C-alpha positions in Angstrom: -0.5 -0.1 0.1 1.9 3.5 -0.7 2.7 5.3 2.0 4.1 8.7 2.7 7.5 9.0 3.9 6.7 10.5 7.3 3.9 7.3 8.3 7.1 5.3 7.5 9.4 6.7 9.7 9.7 5.4 13.6 11.6 7.7 15.9 14.6 6.0 16.7 18.5 7.1 15.4 21.1 4.3 14.6 24.1 4.5 13.4 25.8 2.7 10.0 28.6 0.1 9.6 30.1 -1.1 6.5 31.1 -4.9 7.4 33.5 -7.0 5.0 31.1 -9.4 4.2 30.7 -10.7 0.2 27.5 -10.0 0.5 26.5 -7.8 3.2 25.1 -4.3 2.7 26.4 -1.1 3.9 24.1 0.1 6.4 23.1 4.3 6.6 21.3 6.0 9.2 19.6 9.2 8.5 16.8 11.5 10.5 14.3 9.4 12.4 15.4 6.1 9.9 15.9 3.3 12.6 16.3 0.1 10.3 19.1 -0.9 8.7 19.9 -2.9 5.7 15.7 -3.5 5.1 15.0 -7.2 5.0 12.7 -8.3 1.6 9.3 -9.0 3.1 6.7 -11.7 1.6 4.4 -10.3 -1.1 3.7 -6.8 -1.1 5.0 -6.1 -5.1 3.3 -3.5 -6.5 6.2 -3.3 -9.7 6.7 -5.7 -12.0 7.9 -6.6 -15.8 7.5 -3.2 -17.9 5.1 -3.7 -20.6 6.6 -3.5 -23.8 10.8 -3.4 -22.3 12.5 -6.8 -21.3 13.1 -5.4 -17.6 12.0 -7.4 -14.6 11.7 -5.1 -11.3 10.3 -6.1 -8.2 9.3 -3.5 -5.1 9.5 -5.1 -1.7 8.4 -2.8 1.3 10.1 -3.8 4.9 8.0 -3.3 8.3 8.2 0.2 7.6 7.1 0.9 4.4 10.3 1.6 2.6 10.8 0.5 -0.7 13.4 -2.5 -1.9 13.9 -2.4 -5.1 15.1 -5.8 -7.1 16.9 -5.7 -10.7 18.9 -6.6 -12.8 21.3 -3.3 -13.4 20.8 0.1 -12.0 19.1 1.5 -15.0 16.4 -1.1 -14.1 16.3 -0.5 -10.4 16.3 3.6 -11.4 12.6 2.8 -13.1 11.4 0.8 -9.5 12.5 3.8 -7.8 10.8 6.0 -10.2 7.4 3.8 -10.0 7.7 3.6 -6.2 7.7 7.6 -5.6 4.7 7.7 -8.0 2.7 5.5 -6.6 3.7 7.0 -2.8 3.8 10.6 -3.8 3.1 11.2 -7.3 1.4 14.6 -7.1 4.3 16.2 -4.8 6.9 14.5 -7.8 5.0 16.0 -10.8 5.1 19.4 -8.9 8.6 18.6 -8.3 9.3 18.0 -11.9 7.5 21.0 -13.0 9.2 23.4 -10.8 12.4 22.5 -12.5 11.4 22.8 -15.9 9.6 26.0 -15.7 5.8 24.4 -16.7 4.5 25.0 -12.9 1.8 27.3 -14.4 1.1 25.4 -17.5 -0.3 22.9 -15.7 -1.5 24.4 -12.2 -2.5 27.6 -13.4 -1.4 31.0 -11.9 -0.9 30.4 -8.2 -1.8 27.9 -5.6 -4.5 30.0 -4.5 -7.0 33.2 -5.2 -5.0 36.4 -5.3 -2.1 34.4 -5.5 0.6 34.3 -8.8 3.0 31.9 -7.1 3.7 29.9 -9.9 4.0 32.0 -12.8 6.6 34.0 -10.3 8.3 30.5 -10.0 8.3 30.2 -13.6 9.8 33.1 -14.5 12.1 32.7 -11.8 13.1 29.2 -13.1 13.5 30.6 -17.0 15.2 33.7 -16.2 17.8 31.2 -14.7 17.3 29.0 -17.5 17.1 26.0 -15.9 15.3 24.4 -18.3 17.3 25.6 -21.3 20.9 24.7 -19.8 19.7 21.4 -18.6 19.0 20.3 -22.6 22.1 21.3 -23.4 24.1 20.1 -20.4 21.7 16.7 -20.8 23.6 15.0 -23.7 26.9 15.8 -22.3 26.4 13.4 -19.6 27.6 10.4 -19.1 26.0 7.7 -20.8 24.7 5.3 -17.7 23.7 8.5 -16.2 21.3 9.2 -19.2 19.8 6.0 -19.1 19.5 5.8 -15.2 17.3 9.2 -15.4 15.4 8.3 -18.5 14.4 4.5 -16.5 13.3 6.6 -13.8 11.0 8.7 -15.5 10.0 6.0 -17.9 9.1 4.1 -14.0 7.4 7.6 -12.8 5.4 7.5 -16.2 4.0 4.0 -15.3 2.5 5.1 -12.1 1.4 8.1 -13.5 -0.4 5.9 -16.3 -2.0 3.6 -13.3 -2.9 6.5 -11.6 -4.5 7.8 -14.9 -6.6 4.4 -15.4 -7.5 4.1 -11.5 -9.0 8.0 -11.4 -6.7 8.9 -8.8 -4.3 11.3 -11.1 -4.5 15.0 -10.2 -6.7 16.3 -13.1 -4.3 18.9 -14.0 -1.6 16.1 -15.4 -4.0 15.1 -17.7 -1.3 15.8 -20.7 2.1 15.6 -19.0 5.1 13.0 -19.4 8.1 13.1 -17.7 11.4 13.0 -19.3 14.8 12.0 -18.2 15.8 15.7 -19.0 12.9 16.8 -16.7 14.6 14.3 -14.1 18.1 15.8 -14.5 16.9 19.6 -14.0 15.4 18.6 -10.7 18.8 17.8 -9.5 20.5 21.1 -11.1 17.5 23.5 -9.4 18.7 22.7 -5.7 21.9 24.5 -5.5 21.1 27.2 -7.8 18.2 28.5 -6.3 20.8 28.1 -3.0 23.1 30.4 -4.8 20.3 32.2 -5.5 19.4 32.8 -1.7 23.1 33.3 -0.6 23.3 36.4 -3.9 19.8 38.0 -2.2 21.2 37.7 1.3 24.5 39.9 0.6 22.1 42.1 -1.6 19.6 43.0 1.5 22.0 43.0 4.1 22.9 46.9 5.6 26.9 48.0 4.9 26.3 48.4 8.7 25.8 44.7 9.7 28.4 42.7 9.7 29.3 39.1 8.1 27.0 36.6 9.9 29.0 34.0 11.8 29.6 30.8 9.4 28.8 28.3 12.1 26.5 28.8 14.8 24.4 26.5 16.7 21.4 27.3 14.6 22.4 25.6 11.3 22.7 22.2 12.0 23.7 18.8 10.5 25.8 16.4 11.2 28.5 13.9 10.0 31.2 11.8 10.8 32.9 8.5 9.5 35.3 6.5 11.6 37.5 3.4 10.7 40.6 2.0 13.0 41.9 2.3 14.9 38.6 3.3 16.5 36.4 0.4 14.3 37.8 -3.1 14.2 40.0 -3.5 10.9 38.2 -3.9 7.5 34.9 -1.6 9.4 33.9 1.8 9.1 31.5 3.8 10.6 29.3 6.5 9.2 26.7 8.7 10.5 25.0 11.7 8.0 22.4 13.9 9.7 20.8 16.9 7.6 18.7 17.7 10.2 15.7 18.1 7.5 12.6 17.1 8.1 10.8 14.3 6.0 7.9 16.2 4.9 9.3 19.8 3.7 6.6 20.1 1.2 6.3 22.4 -2.0 2.7 21.7 -1.7 1.9 24.9 0.5 3.1 27.5 -2.1 6.6 28.0 -0.9 7.9 26.2 -4.1 11.1 25.7 -2.5 10.6 22.7 -0.2 11.9 19.5 -0.9 10.5 16.2 0.3 13.1 13.5 1.3 12.5 9.8 0.3 14.4 6.7 1.4 14.6 3.6 -0.8 16.9 0.6 -0.8 18.2 -1.1 -4.2 19.2 -4.6 -4.7 21.2 -4.8 -8.3 22.5 -8.5 -8.7 24.9 -8.9 -5.7 25.0 -5.3 -5.4 23.6 -3.0 -2.5 22.6 0.6 -2.7 20.3 2.6 -0.6 19.9 6.1 1.0 17.7 8.9 1.2 17.6 11.9 -1.6 14.8 14.1 -3.2 11.6 13.4 -4.7 11.7 13.7 -8.2 14.9 11.6 -8.7 16.8 8.7 -8.1 20.1 9.9 -6.4 21.5 9.7 -3.1 22.1 12.4 -0.6 23.2 10.5 2.2 23.6 7.4 0.8 25.8 3.9 0.7 26.7 1.0 -1.9 28.5 -1.9 -1.2 31.7 -0.5 -1.5 31.2 2.9 0.8 29.1 5.5 2.6 28.7 9.1 1.9 27.3 12.1 3.9 27.8 15.8 4.5 26.7 18.9 5.7 26.4 22.1 4.7 29.8 23.8 4.7 28.9 27.7 4.8 31.1 28.9 2.1 30.2 31.8 0.0 29.5 30.9 -3.7 27.6 33.9 -4.6 27.8 37.5 -5.0 25.5 40.7 -5.9 26.4 43.7 -7.7 24.5 46.6 -8.6 24.9 47.6 -12.1 25.2 51.5 -13.1 23.3 52.3 -16.0 25.4 54.5 -18.6 21.9 56.5 -19.2 18.8 56.3 -17.3 16.7 53.2 -18.8 19.0 52.3 -21.4 20.9 48.7 -21.9 24.3 50.2 -21.4 26.3 49.7 -18.0 29.4 50.1 -16.4 31.7 46.9 -15.7 34.5 48.4 -13.7 35.7 51.5 -16.3 34.3 49.6 -19.6 31.2 49.9 -20.5 29.2 47.1 -21.2 25.1 46.1 -23.1 22.9 44.3 -21.3 21.8 40.8 -23.4 18.0 40.6 -23.9 16.1 37.6 -24.4 12.7 37.4 -24.6 10.9 34.5 -22.6 7.4 32.9 -23.6 5.9 29.9 -21.3 2.3 28.7 -21.1 0.0 29.5 -18.5 -3.4 27.3 -17.5 -6.4 30.2 -17.7 -9.3 28.8 -17.5 -10.2 25.5 -19.6 -7.1 26.5 -21.9 -4.0 28.6 -22.0 -2.3 31.6 -22.4 0.8 32.7 -23.0 2.9 34.7 -20.6 6.0 36.8 -22.1 8.8 38.7 -20.3 11.9 40.1 -21.5 15.4 38.3 -19.3 18.0 40.8 -19.0 21.6 39.1 -18.4 25.1 41.0 -17.9 28.8 39.8 -18.1 28.5 38.8 -14.4 24.8 36.9 -14.3 20.9 37.3 -14.6 19.5 41.0 -14.1 16.9 41.8 -12.3 15.5 45.4 -11.8 14.1 46.8 -8.5 13.0 50.2 -7.7 14.3 51.4 -11.1 17.7 50.0 -9.9 19.2 46.9 -11.5 20.9 44.2 -10.1 23.2 40.8 -10.7 24.5 38.0 -8.9 27.9 35.7 -10.1 25.6 32.3 -9.8 28.3 29.6 -10.3 26.0 26.5 -11.0 24.1 28.2 -13.8 25.9 26.0 -16.4 27.0 23.3 -14.5 25.8 19.8 -14.5 25.7 19.9 -10.8 24.8 17.0 -8.4 23.8 14.4 -10.4 27.4 14.2 -11.5 28.1 14.0 -7.8 25.3 11.4 -6.8 26.4 9.2 -10.3 30.1 9.5 -9.4 29.7 7.5 -5.6 26.7 5.4 -6.9 29.3 4.0 -9.4 32.6 4.0 -7.8 35.0 1.0 -8.6 36.2 1.5 -5.2 36.7 4.1 -2.3 40.5 4.9 -4.0 38.4 5.4 -7.5 36.5 8.1 -5.5 39.3 9.5 -3.8 41.2 9.4 -7.4 37.4 11.3 -9.0 37.3 14.0 -6.4 38.3 16.9 -8.8 35.2 15.5 -10.9 32.6 16.6 -8.4 34.4 19.1 -5.9 32.9 22.0 -8.1 29.5 20.6 -8.9 28.1 21.5 -6.0 27.0 24.9 -4.1 29.0 24.5 -1.2 29.0 21.1 0.7 31.6 18.6 3.4 31.4 15.5 2.1 32.2 12.9 4.4 32.7 9.3 3.0 33.9 6.0 4.0 35.1 2.8 2.5 33.3 -0.8 3.0 37.2 -2.0 3.9 38.6 1.0 5.7 39.5 4.4 4.9 37.8 7.9 5.6 37.9 11.1 3.9 36.2 14.6 4.3 36.8 17.0 1.5 35.5 21.1 1.1 33.5 21.3 -1.8 31.7 24.0 -3.9 31.9 25.9 -6.9 33.3 29.6 -5.3 34.2 32.5 -7.6 37.5 33.3 -7.7 38.0 36.4 -5.5 40.4 39.3 -4.5 41.9 39.9 -0.9 40.9 42.3 0.9 37.1 42.8 -0.6 33.9 42.5 1.3 31.8 39.8 -0.1 29.1 39.4 2.2 27.6 42.9 1.4 25.9 44.6 -1.6 29.1 45.4 -4.5 29.1 47.5 -7.0 30.0 46.4 -11.0 31.1 49.6 -11.5 34.4 49.4 -9.2 36.7 47.2 -10.9 37.9 46.0 -7.5 34.9 44.2 -6.6 34.9 42.7 -10.1 35.3 38.9 -10.2 38.0 37.1 -12.3 36.8 36.3 -16.1 38.7 33.9 -18.1 39.5 34.1 -21.8 36.2 33.3 -22.6 34.1 35.9 -20.9 33.4 33.2 -18.2 33.4 33.9 -14.4 36.5 31.7 -12.9 36.3 29.4 -9.8 38.9 28.4 -7.2 40.2 25.2 -8.6 39.8 22.1 -7.3 43.1 21.7 -6.1 42.5 24.3 -3.5 40.2 22.8 -1.9 41.2 20.9 1.6 40.6 17.3 1.6 41.6 15.1 4.5 42.1 11.2 3.9 42.7 8.6 6.5 44.2 10.9 9.4 46.0 8.9 12.4 43.1 9.7 14.6 40.8 7.1 12.6 38.2 9.5 11.9 36.9 12.7 10.6 33.8 14.6 11.6 31.9 17.6 10.6 28.7 20.0 11.9 28.6 22.6 9.4 32.0 23.4 10.6 35.8 24.0 9.0 38.2 22.2 8.1 40.2 23.0 10.7 38.6 21.1 13.3 37.6 17.8 11.3 39.8 15.8 13.2 42.9 16.0 15.9 45.2 17.3 13.7 47.7 18.3 17.0 47.8 14.5 18.0 49.8 13.5 14.8 52.0 17.0 15.0 50.2 19.2 12.1 49.2 22.6 12.1 46.0 22.8 9.9 46.2 26.4 9.2 49.3 25.4 7.9 48.5 22.1 6.0 44.7 23.0 4.9 46.2 26.0 2.6 42.9 26.9 0.4 41.7 29.9 -1.3 41.0 32.8 0.4 38.0 33.5 -1.8 36.7 30.4 -0.1 36.0 31.8 3.1 37.6 33.7 6.2 40.4 31.0 8.1 40.1 31.0 11.4 42.8 29.8 14.2 40.7 27.9 16.6 41.0 24.4 16.0 37.7 23.6 17.4 35.5 26.2 15.4 32.4 25.2 14.1 30.7 25.8 17.6 28.9 23.6 20.4 28.0 20.6 18.4 31.5 20.2 16.4 33.1 20.5 19.8 30.9 17.7 21.8 31.6 15.4 18.8 35.6 16.0 18.7 35.6 15.3 22.2 33.8 12.5 22.2 36.1 11.2 19.2 39.3 12.2 20.6 38.0 10.2 24.1 37.0 7.1 22.0 39.8 4.3 22.5 40.6 1.6 20.2 37.5 -0.5 18.9 35.1 1.7 20.2 33.1 0.8 17.5 33.5 -3.0 17.6 29.1 -2.5 17.1 27.4 0.5 15.5 26.0 1.2 19.2 23.5 3.6 19.6 25.0 5.4 22.6 27.4 6.4 20.3 25.3 8.1 18.1 23.3 9.7 20.9 27.2 10.8 22.2 28.0 12.5 18.6 24.5 13.9 17.7 
């Protein structure tokens, strides 16, 4: 029986352990999920052979209703994920896809309630950011296996939608919608882009007299840590990742920016995968395979900047970029809006500067550096860890995904040992001594980002991002904290402020080895006080001490 994820969860939290057993699954705990490897249950199959395709996908449910999907290939498993999400949360999934492709108002009308234009405004924003257009362009550059994976998910979701239509339970507004792989890809890209928009807006609205916000306070909360030998037995690794997000943060209230979390586990031949991701895609945030587990927290690094543009002449398109005069690019954008029983066309002119998209407010023009607009984004990250041949393979491929997210602290653990922390994010290269957490003036050349020969904003190179791999302490831990505090560097004679030398454009360095607030200090104290073999079993006691 389809269930909501919030109905599936209990209130316990358990740790995660990767064991060295031929077919043992990696166990992952997140939020309020209390079970480890989900055992198959008798019956309860809500998927079978796809009509017209040579695939067999079986979906069982564990005691909490979480799907366990059995398939011969990852692509077939993705079909099962799409089908299961469609059975469980069809309307929410469809809205996710429509939001990411700028088609909310085409199917749902002007807004969620009388007097609201939220859907039209959301679609205007999505098209201004060119998420649908760049997703179409970038889709062809993706790894062929990833495209097949996303398209299979769309096919499974499409089947669930067709069954709902046949059973009279599909939303009437979705009568003509058919999901595609490109739609799913757009969903994976939208989160980091919208996150960067939020950072730029905060910069633009911060009064000059207001100090930059503390990067890490206990008000911001997510936890991730991993431990291996000597804290865990040789060949074992423990990883916990808790993003402190509610399972049912729902975009159906009209805010459009909410996401619903969804847990699923995959059995593909003799391999196992699983974890938690957002509705609308078959990828995992915190997750595991037989070979590694991964998770993380937001890092707080600044990856977006806001600028005021000064026109050369009032109402004109020419503006100052430093001392140079540039001309805004204009693009006419049109999309459909449901209007009664038919549709009308909404048209607006989108403006772009050399820095980024432009908005006008109160007669002034503003623009922002948004480094994720032309990037594949977190689909590339999710696919890299899902298909990694080994923990070492993931480490070797770090450069592929360090710059494919807005800002993250990633924590990874290998099945047979090995833990890793990496500060990831796509931050623009910046000039030292400039206050980038307030609104900047694009006419001031000393505040401008660096541009490459093609006119694109340069970003901090992957090699300038701190990486901590297999420290002698046996652990890495991150609670929205800075790299200097991820382990006890002093215990093995390393000064993190010297060794972890990162680009000044990421964020201000700190001399506090326990930087990160009370949660990071508490976790460090617990891990520093652990003895060899403390993680011989993944006890809930340790979880409570560290979370």
